[in-house]
BALOBA-1460 file (C-alpha; in Angstrom, 3 decimals):
// residues 386
<rec num="1" residu="m" x="-22.464" y="-143.561" z="4.870"/>
<rec num="2" residu="k" x="-20.058" y="-140.744" z="5.807"/>
<rec num="3" residu="g" x="-17.867" y="-143.242" z="7.653"/>
<rec num="4" residu="i" x="-17.627" y="-145.475" z="4.598"/>
<rec num="5" residu="l" x="-16.831" y="-142.524" z="2.316"/>
<rec num="6" residu="k" x="-14.127" y="-141.353" z="4.714"/>
<rec num="7" residu="i" x="-12.487" y="-144.797" z="4.727"/>
<rec num="8" residu="i" x="-12.692" y="-144.991" z="0.919"/>
<rec num="9" residu="l" x="-10.964" y="-141.603" z="0.511"/>
<rec num="10" residu="k" x="-8.326" y="-142.508" z="3.087"/>
<rec num="11" residu="e" x="-7.569" y="-145.883" z="1.477"/>
<rec num="12" residu="t" x="-7.541" y="-144.362" z="-2.031"/>
<rec num="13" residu="a" x="-5.008" y="-141.719" z="-0.958"/>
<rec num="14" residu="f" x="-2.861" y="-144.301" z="0.825"/>
<rec num="15" residu="l" x="-2.922" y="-146.750" z="-2.123"/>
<rec num="16" residu="k" x="-2.800" y="-144.247" z="-4.989"/>
<rec num="17" residu="n" x="0.433" y="-145.632" z="-6.476"/>
<rec num="18" residu="t" x="-0.871" y="-149.204" z="-6.363"/>
<rec num="19" residu="i" x="-4.212" y="-148.092" z="-7.840"/>
<rec num="20" residu="i" x="-2.495" y="-146.207" z="-10.671"/>
<rec num="21" residu="m" x="-0.279" y="-149.206" z="-11.507"/>
<rec num="22" residu="i" x="-3.221" y="-151.609" z="-11.524"/>
<rec num="23" residu="g" x="-5.264" y="-149.187" z="-13.607"/>
<rec num="24" residu="l" x="-2.557" y="-148.685" z="-16.259"/>
<rec num="25" residu="i" x="-1.980" y="-152.405" z="-16.697"/>
<rec num="26" residu="l" x="-5.730" y="-153.081" z="-16.988"/>
<rec num="27" residu="i" x="-6.103" y="-150.201" z="-19.457"/>
<rec num="28" residu="l" x="-3.454" y="-151.708" z="-21.714"/>
<rec num="29" residu="f" x="-4.834" y="-155.241" z="-21.691"/>
<rec num="30" residu="s" x="-8.529" y="-154.281" z="-21.861"/>
<rec num="31" residu="g" x="-7.795" y="-151.858" z="-24.725"/>
<rec num="32" residu="a" x="-5.987" y="-154.554" z="-26.691"/>
<rec num="33" residu="f" x="-8.781" y="-157.070" z="-26.041"/>
<rec num="34" residu="l" x="-11.562" y="-154.649" z="-27.047"/>
<rec num="35" residu="s" x="-9.649" y="-153.680" z="-30.190"/>
<rec num="36" residu="v" x="-9.093" y="-157.259" z="-31.365"/>
<rec num="37" residu="l" x="-12.717" y="-158.171" z="-30.614"/>
<rec num="38" residu="s" x="-13.950" y="-155.163" z="-32.578"/>
<rec num="39" residu="v" x="-11.696" y="-155.941" z="-35.533"/>
<rec num="40" residu="r" x="-12.883" y="-159.566" z="-35.353"/>
<rec num="41" residu="i" x="-16.355" y="-158.209" z="-36.178"/>
<rec num="42" residu="d" x="-15.327" y="-155.409" z="-38.571"/>
<rec num="43" residu="v" x="-13.073" y="-157.418" z="-40.899"/>
<rec num="44" residu="p" x="-15.585" y="-160.158" z="-41.906"/>
<rec num="45" residu="n" x="-18.414" y="-157.608" z="-42.199"/>
<rec num="46" residu="g" x="-16.206" y="-155.387" z="-44.374"/>
<rec num="47" residu="m" x="-15.356" y="-158.330" z="-46.598"/>
<rec num="48" residu="y" x="-19.012" y="-159.305" z="-46.946"/>
<rec num="49" residu="k" x="-19.963" y="-155.786" z="-48.071"/>
<rec num="50" residu="q" x="-17.166" y="-155.568" z="-50.638"/>
<rec num="51" residu="i" x="-17.893" y="-159.040" z="-52.018"/>
<rec num="52" residu="d" x="-21.579" y="-158.107" z="-52.393"/>
<rec num="53" residu="n" x="-20.558" y="-155.050" z="-54.438"/>
<rec num="54" residu="e" x="-18.426" y="-157.147" z="-56.797"/>
<rec num="55" residu="d" x="-19.902" y="-158.396" z="-60.045"/>
<rec num="56" residu="i" x="-19.812" y="-162.088" z="-59.131"/>
<rec num="57" residu="k" x="-22.431" y="-164.753" z="-58.628"/>
<rec num="58" residu="i" x="-23.175" y="-165.428" z="-54.967"/>
<rec num="59" residu="g" x="-24.390" y="-168.974" z="-54.708"/>
<rec num="60" residu="c" x="-23.673" y="-172.627" z="-54.121"/>
<rec num="61" residu="m" x="-24.506" y="-176.039" z="-55.527"/>
<rec num="62" residu="i" x="-25.813" y="-178.873" z="-53.389"/>
<rec num="63" residu="k" x="-26.751" y="-182.435" z="-54.305"/>
<rec num="64" residu="n" x="-29.553" y="-184.657" z="-53.025"/>
<rec num="65" residu="v" x="-31.238" y="-181.968" z="-50.955"/>
<rec num="66" residu="t" x="-34.934" y="-181.829" z="-50.126"/>
<rec num="67" residu="i" x="-36.944" y="-178.923" z="-51.488"/>
<rec num="68" residu="k" x="-37.914" y="-177.917" z="-47.942"/>
<rec num="69" residu="d" x="-34.302" y="-177.696" z="-46.734"/>
<rec num="70" residu="a" x="-33.262" y="-175.763" z="-49.830"/>
<rec num="71" residu="r" x="-36.117" y="-173.264" z="-49.589"/>
<rec num="72" residu="n" x="-35.454" y="-172.668" z="-45.902"/>
<rec num="73" residu="e" x="-32.045" y="-171.242" z="-46.790"/>
<rec num="74" residu="c" x="-31.989" y="-169.722" z="-50.259"/>
<rec num="75" residu="d" x="-33.403" y="-166.688" z="-52.036"/>
<rec num="76" residu="l" x="-33.397" y="-168.192" z="-55.531"/>
<rec num="77" residu="l" x="-33.720" y="-171.886" z="-56.209"/>
<rec num="78" residu="y" x="-32.987" y="-173.860" z="-59.370"/>
<rec num="79" residu="g" x="-33.545" y="-177.563" z="-58.818"/>
<rec num="80" residu="g" x="-33.126" y="-180.538" z="-61.094"/>
<rec num="81" residu="i" x="-34.879" y="-183.913" z="-61.080"/>
<rec num="82" residu="t" x="-34.195" y="-186.296" z="-63.967"/>
<rec num="83" residu="g" x="-37.376" y="-186.861" z="-65.937"/>
<rec num="84" residu="i" x="-39.199" y="-184.000" z="-64.241"/>
<rec num="85" residu="t" x="-37.172" y="-180.874" z="-64.907"/>
<rec num="86" residu="t" x="-34.199" y="-181.938" z="-67.032"/>
<rec num="87" residu="d" x="-33.350" y="-184.157" z="-70.004"/>
<rec num="88" residu="l" x="-36.956" y="-184.104" z="-71.100"/>
<rec num="89" residu="t" x="-38.332" y="-184.389" z="-74.629"/>
<rec num="90" residu="l" x="-41.919" y="-183.533" z="-75.490"/>
<rec num="91" residu="n" x="-43.257" y="-186.106" z="-77.952"/>
<rec num="92" residu="g" x="-46.722" y="-186.403" z="-79.455"/>
<rec num="93" residu="y" x="-48.979" y="-186.280" z="-82.490"/>
<rec num="94" residu="q" x="-50.970" y="-183.328" z="-83.731"/>
<rec num="95" residu="n" x="-53.955" y="-183.514" z="-86.059"/>
<rec num="96" residu="k" x="-53.272" y="-181.652" z="-89.303"/>
<rec num="97" residu="k" x="-55.478" y="-180.999" z="-92.303"/>
<rec num="98" residu="q" x="-54.334" y="-180.944" z="-95.919"/>
<rec num="99" residu="v" x="-56.278" y="-180.362" z="-99.136"/>
<rec num="100" residu="i" x="-55.363" y="-182.790" z="-101.942"/>
<rec num="101" residu="n" x="-57.274" y="-182.590" z="-105.230"/>
<rec num="102" residu="k" x="-59.896" y="-180.470" z="-103.493"/>
<rec num="103" residu="t" x="-60.379" y="-183.215" z="-100.954"/>
<rec num="104" residu="e" x="-59.698" y="-182.315" z="-97.334"/>
<rec num="105" residu="m" x="-57.745" y="-185.034" z="-95.553"/>
<rec num="106" residu="t" x="-56.775" y="-185.279" z="-91.902"/>
<rec num="107" residu="y" x="-53.563" y="-186.927" z="-90.724"/>
<rec num="108" residu="k" x="-51.437" y="-187.009" z="-87.596"/>
<rec num="109" residu="d" x="-48.131" y="-185.121" z="-87.690"/>
<rec num="110" residu="f" x="-45.478" y="-186.363" z="-85.231"/>
<rec num="111" residu="f" x="-43.483" y="-183.723" z="-83.355"/>
<rec num="112" residu="s" x="-40.639" y="-183.871" z="-80.879"/>
<rec num="113" residu="t" x="-39.102" y="-180.939" z="-79.033"/>
<rec num="114" residu="r" x="-36.947" y="-180.333" z="-75.991"/>
<rec num="115" residu="t" x="-38.576" y="-178.735" z="-72.966"/>
<rec num="116" residu="r" x="-37.625" y="-177.500" z="-69.527"/>
<rec num="117" residu="g" x="-39.491" y="-177.856" z="-66.259"/>
<rec num="118" residu="i" x="-38.994" y="-175.384" z="-63.451"/>
<rec num="119" residu="i" x="-39.820" y="-176.185" z="-59.837"/>
<rec num="120" residu="i" x="-41.461" y="-173.164" z="-58.315"/>
<rec num="121" residu="g" x="-39.391" y="-171.590" z="-55.585"/>
<rec num="122" residu="e" x="-38.206" y="-168.017" z="-55.498"/>
<rec num="123" residu="n" x="-37.239" y="-168.522" z="-59.131"/>
<rec num="124" residu="t" x="-36.382" y="-165.539" z="-61.310"/>
<rec num="125" residu="d" x="-38.263" y="-166.748" z="-64.372"/>
<rec num="126" residu="f" x="-41.380" y="-167.413" z="-62.319"/>
<rec num="127" residu="q" x="-41.117" y="-163.970" z="-60.693"/>
<rec num="128" residu="l" x="-40.875" y="-162.350" z="-64.119"/>
<rec num="129" residu="l" x="-43.892" y="-164.341" z="-65.281"/>
<rec num="130" residu="q" x="-45.890" y="-163.120" z="-62.282"/>
<rec num="131" residu="e" x="-44.901" y="-159.520" z="-63.068"/>
<rec num="132" residu="a" x="-45.821" y="-159.989" z="-66.730"/>
<rec num="133" residu="a" x="-49.269" y="-161.337" z="-65.767"/>
<rec num="134" residu="k" x="-49.868" y="-158.216" z="-63.653"/>
<rec num="135" residu="q" x="-48.919" y="-155.947" z="-66.561"/>
<rec num="136" residu="d" x="-50.992" y="-157.846" z="-69.129"/>
<rec num="137" residu="e" x="-53.771" y="-160.073" z="-67.784"/>
<rec num="138" residu="s" x="-54.147" y="-161.791" z="-71.163"/>
<rec num="139" residu="i" x="-50.753" y="-163.457" z="-70.667"/>
<rec num="140" residu="l" x="-52.187" y="-165.875" z="-68.120"/>
<rec num="141" residu="r" x="-55.323" y="-168.021" z="-68.259"/>
<rec num="142" residu="g" x="-56.302" y="-169.765" z="-65.063"/>
<rec num="143" residu="n" x="-54.166" y="-169.589" z="-61.921"/>
<rec num="144" residu="l" x="-50.590" y="-169.919" z="-60.808"/>
<rec num="145" residu="p" x="-49.696" y="-173.310" z="-59.291"/>
<rec num="146" residu="k" x="-49.513" y="-173.335" z="-55.484"/>
<rec num="147" residu="l" x="-50.186" y="-176.897" z="-54.322"/>
<rec num="148" residu="a" x="-48.151" y="-180.046" z="-54.890"/>
<rec num="149" residu="y" x="-48.566" y="-181.635" z="-58.313"/>
<rec num="150" residu="e" x="-50.062" y="-178.518" z="-59.887"/>
<rec num="151" residu="v" x="-48.520" y="-177.259" z="-63.112"/>
<rec num="152" residu="l" x="-48.567" y="-174.135" z="-65.289"/>
<rec num="153" residu="i" x="-47.792" y="-174.801" z="-68.965"/>
<rec num="154" residu="s" x="-47.124" y="-172.614" z="-72.004"/>
<rec num="155" residu="n" x="-49.731" y="-172.229" z="-74.720"/>
<rec num="156" residu="y" x="-47.278" y="-173.984" z="-77.081"/>
<rec num="157" residu="i" x="-47.393" y="-177.156" z="-74.969"/>
<rec num="158" residu="a" x="-51.163" y="-176.836" z="-74.604"/>
<rec num="159" residu="q" x="-51.620" y="-176.637" z="-78.372"/>
<rec num="160" residu="k" x="-49.216" y="-179.461" z="-79.184"/>
<rec num="161" residu="l" x="-50.758" y="-181.856" z="-76.668"/>
<rec num="162" residu="a" x="-54.330" y="-180.551" z="-77.017"/>
<rec num="163" residu="l" x="-54.477" y="-179.785" z="-73.289"/>
<rec num="164" residu="n" x="-56.634" y="-177.376" z="-71.344"/>
<rec num="165" residu="i" x="-57.028" y="-176.120" z="-67.790"/>
<rec num="166" residu="n" x="-57.999" y="-178.874" z="-65.284"/>
<rec num="167" residu="d" x="-56.599" y="-181.572" z="-67.607"/>
<rec num="168" residu="n" x="-53.902" y="-183.921" z="-66.335"/>
<rec num="169" residu="l" x="-50.352" y="-183.893" z="-67.678"/>
<rec num="170" residu="v" x="-48.226" y="-186.991" z="-67.025"/>
<rec num="171" residu="i" x="-44.538" y="-186.261" z="-66.496"/>
<rec num="172" residu="n" x="-42.285" y="-189.230" z="-65.706"/>
<rec num="173" residu="n" x="-45.276" y="-191.284" z="-64.513"/>
<rec num="174" residu="l" x="-46.464" y="-188.526" z="-62.174"/>
<rec num="175" residu="n" x="-49.866" y="-186.885" z="-62.653"/>
<rec num="176" residu="f" x="-49.944" y="-183.095" z="-62.617"/>
<rec num="177" residu="k" x="-53.090" y="-181.002" z="-62.734"/>
<rec num="178" residu="i" x="-52.965" y="-178.087" z="-65.190"/>
<rec num="179" residu="v" x="-54.152" y="-174.981" z="-63.305"/>
<rec num="180" residu="g" x="-52.982" y="-172.339" z="-65.751"/>
<rec num="181" residu="i" x="-51.695" y="-171.663" z="-69.278"/>
<rec num="182" residu="y" x="-49.459" y="-168.712" z="-70.150"/>
<rec num="183" residu="d" x="-48.876" y="-167.061" z="-73.525"/>
<rec num="184" residu="s" x="-45.147" y="-167.462" z="-74.177"/>
<rec num="185" residu="a" x="-45.144" y="-165.052" z="-77.145"/>
<rec num="186" residu="k" x="-46.633" y="-162.165" z="-75.156"/>
<rec num="187" residu="y" x="-44.301" y="-162.964" z="-72.269"/>
<rec num="188" residu="f" x="-41.304" y="-162.760" z="-74.597"/>
<rec num="189" residu="e" x="-42.475" y="-159.362" z="-75.892"/>
<rec num="190" residu="l" x="-42.242" y="-157.957" z="-72.362"/>
<rec num="191" residu="y" x="-38.960" y="-159.683" z="-71.428"/>
<rec num="192" residu="k" x="-36.912" y="-160.138" z="-74.593"/>
<rec num="193" residu="e" x="-33.753" y="-160.710" z="-72.557"/>
<rec num="194" residu="t" x="-35.226" y="-163.724" z="-70.783"/>
<rec num="195" residu="n" x="-33.883" y="-167.216" z="-71.426"/>
<rec num="196" residu="l" x="-37.262" y="-168.853" z="-70.759"/>
<rec num="197" residu="p" x="-37.995" y="-171.295" z="-73.618"/>
<rec num="198" residu="a" x="-41.451" y="-171.345" z="-75.154"/>
<rec num="199" residu="v" x="-41.873" y="-174.941" z="-74.038"/>
<rec num="200" residu="s" x="-41.195" y="-174.329" z="-70.344"/>
<rec num="201" residu="y" x="-43.624" y="-175.299" z="-67.620"/>
<rec num="202" residu="f" x="-43.747" y="-174.468" z="-63.920"/>
<rec num="203" residu="l" x="-44.699" y="-177.108" z="-61.401"/>
<rec num="204" residu="v" x="-44.985" y="-177.625" z="-57.666"/>
<rec num="205" residu="m" x="-43.432" y="-180.675" z="-56.032"/>
<rec num="206" residu="p" x="-43.954" y="-181.870" z="-52.417"/>
<rec num="207" residu="d" x="-41.535" y="-180.440" z="-49.836"/>
<rec num="208" residu="d" x="-39.946" y="-183.832" z="-49.192"/>
<rec num="209" residu="t" x="-38.950" y="-184.244" z="-52.851"/>
<rec num="210" residu="i" x="-35.204" y="-184.745" z="-53.248"/>
<rec num="211" residu="l" x="-33.493" y="-182.536" z="-55.808"/>
<rec num="212" residu="e" x="-30.655" y="-184.411" z="-57.447"/>
<rec num="213" residu="e" x="-28.862" y="-181.129" z="-57.978"/>
<rec num="214" residu="a" x="-29.884" y="-177.697" z="-56.742"/>
<rec num="215" residu="y" x="-28.344" y="-174.308" z="-57.445"/>
<rec num="216" residu="l" x="-29.008" y="-171.744" z="-54.751"/>
<rec num="217" residu="n" x="-28.466" y="-168.037" z="-55.351"/>
<rec num="218" residu="f" x="-28.227" y="-165.515" z="-52.510"/>
<rec num="219" residu="t" x="-28.461" y="-161.775" z="-52.245"/>
<rec num="220" residu="s" x="-25.523" y="-161.512" z="-49.823"/>
<rec num="221" residu="s" x="-22.278" y="-163.405" z="-49.208"/>
<rec num="222" residu="k" x="-22.911" y="-163.420" z="-45.456"/>
<rec num="223" residu="q" x="-26.223" y="-165.196" z="-45.961"/>
<rec num="224" residu="l" x="-24.487" y="-167.689" z="-48.273"/>
<rec num="225" residu="q" x="-21.895" y="-168.577" z="-45.639"/>
<rec num="226" residu="l" x="-24.485" y="-168.933" z="-42.871"/>
<rec num="227" residu="s" x="-26.628" y="-171.172" z="-45.083"/>
<rec num="228" residu="m" x="-23.637" y="-173.340" z="-46.007"/>
<rec num="229" residu="k" x="-22.955" y="-173.863" z="-42.297"/>
<rec num="230" residu="n" x="-26.598" y="-174.822" z="-41.776"/>
<rec num="231" residu="f" x="-26.421" y="-177.304" z="-44.661"/>
<rec num="232" residu="n" x="-23.243" y="-178.837" z="-43.217"/>
<rec num="233" residu="r" x="-24.959" y="-179.274" z="-39.847"/>
<rec num="234" residu="k" x="-27.786" y="-181.139" z="-41.610"/>
<rec num="235" residu="g" x="-25.329" y="-183.507" z="-43.285"/>
<rec num="236" residu="y" x="-25.265" y="-181.932" z="-46.763"/>
<rec num="237" residu="n" x="-22.124" y="-180.964" z="-48.646"/>
<rec num="238" residu="p" x="-22.673" y="-177.566" z="-50.275"/>
<rec num="239" residu="i" x="-20.067" y="-176.261" z="-52.725"/>
<rec num="240" residu="a" x="-19.764" y="-172.512" z="-53.264"/>
<rec num="241" residu="v" x="-19.325" y="-171.213" z="-56.806"/>
<rec num="242" residu="e" x="-15.651" y="-170.966" z="-57.735"/>
<rec num="243" residu="a" x="-15.488" y="-167.169" z="-57.476"/>
<rec num="244" residu="m" x="-16.822" y="-167.289" z="-53.909"/>
<rec num="245" residu="t" x="-14.716" y="-170.160" z="-52.547"/>
<rec num="246" residu="k" x="-11.465" y="-168.196" z="-52.125"/>
<rec num="247" residu="r" x="-13.259" y="-165.189" z="-50.651"/>
<rec num="248" residu="l" x="-15.077" y="-167.290" z="-48.068"/>
<rec num="249" residu="e" x="-11.802" y="-168.968" z="-47.126"/>
<rec num="250" residu="i" x="-10.229" y="-165.538" z="-46.486"/>
<rec num="251" residu="i" x="-13.176" y="-164.553" z="-44.281"/>
<rec num="252" residu="n" x="-12.893" y="-167.788" z="-42.295"/>
<rec num="253" residu="l" x="-9.146" y="-167.284" z="-41.917"/>
<rec num="254" residu="a" x="-9.540" y="-163.702" z="-40.691"/>
<rec num="255" residu="r" x="-12.339" y="-164.659" z="-38.313"/>
<rec num="256" residu="a" x="-10.379" y="-167.590" z="-36.839"/>
<rec num="257" residu="f" x="-7.179" y="-165.560" z="-36.461"/>
<rec num="258" residu="f" x="-8.736" y="-162.638" z="-34.608"/>
<rec num="259" residu="m" x="-10.952" y="-164.893" z="-32.513"/>
<rec num="260" residu="s" x="-7.866" y="-166.836" z="-31.397"/>
<rec num="261" residu="v" x="-6.066" y="-163.617" z="-30.484"/>
<rec num="262" residu="a" x="-9.168" y="-162.322" z="-28.667"/>
<rec num="263" residu="i" x="-9.472" y="-165.532" z="-26.617"/>
<rec num="264" residu="v" x="-5.787" y="-165.359" z="-25.637"/>
<rec num="265" residu="l" x="-6.107" y="-161.694" z="-24.662"/>
<rec num="266" residu="a" x="-9.293" y="-162.418" z="-22.689"/>
<rec num="267" residu="i" x="-7.540" y="-165.150" z="-20.693"/>
<rec num="268" residu="v" x="-4.501" y="-162.932" z="-20.099"/>
<rec num="269" residu="t" x="-6.722" y="-159.977" z="-19.089"/>
<rec num="270" residu="f" x="-8.642" y="-162.063" z="-16.545"/>
<rec num="271" residu="f" x="-5.409" y="-163.557" z="-15.196"/>
<rec num="272" residu="v" x="-3.798" y="-160.116" z="-14.862"/>
<rec num="273" residu="q" x="-6.914" y="-158.719" z="-13.183"/>
<rec num="274" residu="y" x="-7.044" y="-161.615" z="-10.750"/>
<rec num="275" residu="s" x="-3.355" y="-161.266" z="-9.899"/>
<rec num="276" residu="l" x="-3.520" y="-157.495" z="-9.405"/>
<rec num="277" residu="i" x="-6.835" y="-157.247" z="-7.562"/>
<rec num="278" residu="a" x="-6.131" y="-160.296" z="-5.379"/>
<rec num="279" residu="t" x="-2.730" y="-158.808" z="-4.472"/>
<rec num="280" residu="f" x="-4.420" y="-155.509" z="-3.716"/>
<rec num="281" residu="f" x="-6.865" y="-157.166" z="-1.306"/>
<rec num="282" residu="r" x="-4.130" y="-159.224" z="0.330"/>
<rec num="283" residu="q" x="-2.045" y="-156.094" z="0.884"/>
<rec num="284" residu="r" x="-4.926" y="-154.651" z="2.891"/>
<rec num="285" residu="k" x="-5.278" y="-157.801" z="5.009"/>
<rec num="286" residu="a" x="-4.110" y="-156.100" z="8.180"/>
<rec num="287" residu="q" x="-6.335" y="-153.072" z="7.581"/>
<rec num="288" residu="i" x="-9.352" y="-155.324" z="6.985"/>
<rec num="289" residu="c" x="-8.576" y="-157.122" z="10.274"/>
<rec num="290" residu="r" x="-8.297" y="-153.774" z="12.092"/>
<rec num="291" residu="l" x="-11.656" y="-152.684" z="10.734"/>
<rec num="292" residu="k" x="-13.184" y="-155.950" z="11.911"/>
<rec num="293" residu="l" x="-11.594" y="-155.488" z="15.337"/>
<rec num="294" residu="l" x="-13.122" y="-152.010" z="15.499"/>
<rec num="295" residu="g" x="-16.555" y="-153.497" z="14.834"/>
<rec num="296" residu="a" x="-16.927" y="-152.968" z="11.089"/>
<rec num="297" residu="t" x="-19.260" y="-155.503" z="9.492"/>
<rec num="298" residu="d" x="-18.312" y="-157.647" z="6.508"/>
<rec num="299" residu="g" x="-20.810" y="-155.703" z="4.402"/>
<rec num="300" residu="k" x="-19.226" y="-152.348" z="5.299"/>
<rec num="301" residu="i" x="-15.729" y="-153.628" z="4.533"/>
<rec num="302" residu="a" x="-16.941" y="-155.107" z="1.243"/>
<rec num="303" residu="r" x="-18.507" y="-151.783" z="0.231"/>
<rec num="304" residu="v" x="-15.217" y="-149.983" z="0.856"/>
<rec num="305" residu="y" x="-12.816" y="-152.249" z="-0.989"/>
<rec num="306" residu="c" x="-15.199" y="-153.428" z="-3.684"/>
<rec num="307" residu="f" x="-16.016" y="-149.801" z="-4.493"/>
<rec num="308" residu="i" x="-12.306" y="-149.032" z="-4.941"/>
<rec num="309" residu="a" x="-11.798" y="-152.160" z="-7.060"/>
<rec num="310" residu="f" x="-14.930" y="-151.428" z="-9.111"/>
<rec num="311" residu="m" x="-13.821" y="-147.868" z="-9.821"/>
<rec num="312" residu="i" x="-10.393" y="-149.099" z="-10.941"/>
<rec num="313" residu="t" x="-12.067" y="-151.598" z="-13.290"/>
<rec num="314" residu="i" x="-14.634" y="-149.133" z="-14.678"/>
<rec num="315" residu="l" x="-12.042" y="-146.413" z="-15.352"/>
<rec num="316" residu="a" x="-9.619" y="-148.934" z="-16.855"/>
<rec num="317" residu="v" x="-12.229" y="-150.340" z="-19.266"/>
<rec num="318" residu="t" x="-13.508" y="-146.848" z="-20.183"/>
<rec num="319" residu="i" x="-10.035" y="-145.523" z="-20.988"/>
<rec num="320" residu="g" x="-9.165" y="-148.875" z="-22.591"/>
<rec num="321" residu="a" x="-12.180" y="-148.536" z="-24.895"/>
<rec num="322" residu="f" x="-10.845" y="-145.231" z="-26.261"/>
<rec num="323" residu="l" x="-7.326" y="-146.658" z="-26.423"/>
<rec num="324" residu="s" x="-8.723" y="-149.515" z="-28.515"/>
<rec num="325" residu="l" x="-9.484" y="-146.985" z="-31.275"/>
<rec num="326" residu="l" x="-5.740" y="-146.433" z="-31.701"/>
<rec num="327" residu="f" x="-5.127" y="-150.175" z="-31.743"/>
<rec num="328" residu="n" x="-7.952" y="-150.549" z="-34.278"/>
<rec num="329" residu="k" x="-6.146" y="-148.348" z="-36.795"/>
<rec num="330" residu="y" x="-3.041" y="-150.497" z="-36.565"/>
<rec num="331" residu="f" x="-4.950" y="-153.775" z="-36.899"/>
<rec num="332" residu="i" x="-7.117" y="-152.452" z="-39.746"/>
<rec num="333" residu="n" x="-4.046" y="-151.282" z="-41.701"/>
<rec num="334" residu="l" x="-2.501" y="-154.696" z="-41.124"/>
<rec num="335" residu="c" x="-5.659" y="-156.387" z="-42.477"/>
<rec num="336" residu="n" x="-5.733" y="-154.096" z="-45.515"/>
<rec num="337" residu="e" x="-2.248" y="-155.304" z="-46.441"/>
<rec num="338" residu="l" x="-2.850" y="-158.980" z="-45.609"/>
<rec num="339" residu="f" x="-6.236" y="-159.468" z="-47.307"/>
<rec num="340" residu="e" x="-6.111" y="-156.720" z="-49.974"/>
<rec num="341" residu="y" x="-9.459" y="-155.301" z="-48.892"/>
<rec num="342" residu="e" x="-10.344" y="-151.868" z="-47.549"/>
<rec num="343" residu="f" x="-11.744" y="-152.096" z="-44.019"/>
<rec num="344" residu="i" x="-13.324" y="-149.557" z="-41.689"/>
<rec num="345" residu="s" x="-13.223" y="-149.932" z="-37.916"/>
<rec num="346" residu="h" x="-16.133" y="-148.981" z="-35.678"/>
<rec num="347" residu="f" x="-16.353" y="-148.095" z="-32.014"/>
<rec num="348" residu="r" x="-18.643" y="-150.533" z="-30.226"/>
<rec num="349" residu="a" x="-19.805" y="-149.212" z="-26.884"/>
<rec num="350" residu="g" x="-21.868" y="-152.346" z="-26.270"/>
<rec num="351" residu="i" x="-18.784" y="-154.579" z="-26.215"/>
<rec num="352" residu="s" x="-17.094" y="-152.225" z="-23.733"/>
<rec num="353" residu="l" x="-20.136" y="-152.249" z="-21.436"/>
<rec num="354" residu="i" x="-20.380" y="-156.040" z="-21.494"/>
<rec num="355" residu="t" x="-16.629" y="-156.399" z="-20.867"/>
<rec num="356" residu="g" x="-16.810" y="-153.937" z="-17.973"/>
<rec num="357" residu="a" x="-19.774" y="-155.764" z="-16.433"/>
<rec num="358" residu="i" x="-17.978" y="-159.131" z="-16.659"/>
<rec num="359" residu="l" x="-14.803" y="-157.711" z="-15.097"/>
<rec num="360" residu="i" x="-16.785" y="-156.116" z="-12.265"/>
<rec num="361" residu="f" x="-18.483" y="-159.442" z="-11.542"/>
<rec num="362" residu="f" x="-15.079" y="-161.124" z="-11.671"/>
<rec num="363" residu="t" x="-13.742" y="-158.527" z="-9.230"/>
<rec num="364" residu="l" x="-16.526" y="-159.405" z="-6.792"/>
<rec num="365" residu="l" x="-15.581" y="-163.091" z="-7.005"/>
<rec num="366" residu="i" x="-11.925" y="-162.221" z="-6.394"/>
<rec num="367" residu="y" x="-12.896" y="-160.201" z="-3.294"/>
<rec num="368" residu="r" x="-15.019" y="-163.024" z="-1.877"/>
<rec num="369" residu="h" x="-12.184" y="-165.495" z="-2.441"/>
<rec num="370" residu="s" x="-9.553" y="-163.198" z="-0.933"/>
<rec num="371" residu="v" x="-11.643" y="-162.268" z="2.119"/>
<rec num="372" residu="r" x="-12.451" y="-165.910" z="2.778"/>
<rec num="373" residu="k" x="-8.700" y="-166.545" z="3.031"/>
<rec num="374" residu="i" x="-8.213" y="-163.547" z="5.322"/>
<rec num="375" residu="s" x="-11.061" y="-164.628" z="7.625"/>
<rec num="376" residu="k" x="-9.192" y="-167.876" z="8.400"/>
<rec num="377" residu="f" x="-6.409" y="-165.965" z="10.110"/>
<rec num="378" residu="n" x="-6.569" y="-164.881" z="13.732"/>
<rec num="379" residu="i" x="-7.179" y="-161.120" z="13.641"/>
<rec num="380" residu="i" x="-4.917" y="-160.333" z="16.617"/>
<rec num="381" residu="e" x="-2.061" y="-162.475" z="15.271"/>
<rec num="382" residu="v" x="-2.266" y="-160.744" z="11.865"/>
<rec num="383" residu="i" x="-2.061" y="-157.285" z="13.442"/>
<rec num="384" residu="k" x="0.828" y="-158.323" z="15.712"/>
<rec num="385" residu="h" x="2.718" y="-159.706" z="12.700"/>
<rec num="386" residu="e" x="2.182" y="-156.494" z="10.770"/>
């Protein structure tokens, strides 16, 4: 061990100028790479946060999507099916009594009114109804619908159609079982700001039902963009609400730009490291041959020169990580002007550690490649030539 340490110190002292030059160049390129990669993460995340704080609707519209696919992605779901949830008119006859000349007569009074069906998902109106039922148990008779083809109707519909719990309600030739009836008047007393009509009903459709048009609302812009990508992969064509479209385009532009720069810098950094470290090993070709001639094993030689190369790489990446903070400020200011958003940069030690580990592994590959070339030469001839 002492012999190896002695050789390391001797080689380090002899090659100090070369080591310093290699280190400075790697510091510059690794710092630039780490900075761009960090900004590549910071800029989109900063945009997402600021968009979420704006008073805009975060959502998208998608056509001909199954309920299952929609629910897998969205927080709030509003789905439309012609004849089931939209363009529906409630028609029927109601028995009425009238006294004429002291004689009570019964006749049927025709009524017709518009209604709205709501497919149960994470729907706001349904959530409010659940909360209302917890506050006042008299609002709800029966249960909330959970299984396919179960329906919850308002007491207005129940009275008009003379329906009760466990009766069947036919909607567009589909049979729904009534599992609950809610009091729309009491519900409106609790939530006066709601837009839930008195003739609304809540129903459950099978997961494979296709929604002709679905509106999906999200709690965050990042979740919206990820879900839109998932929909595109499944063959759907989601369209973000107009206020979100431009913002998502800016995020995609920023992400693509910095990713492109990061890839270029990564390639350049690896090329520079290969050129410098390979040159460093080749410069010590004669010394490696001498050590072999003196009986040093390949393992001992590898420990000496790999240790020096590893230390150069580790120090370069460490200093480059701190240098990247200065680069970050420049890039962040540039982004503030380009995209008109306020961004904050963060130091990411994890990225630096991963980059350092990859470069160290790459250094080991360079050494193995360089030594393999050296081993093909005749040791005596190399020393004579030197």
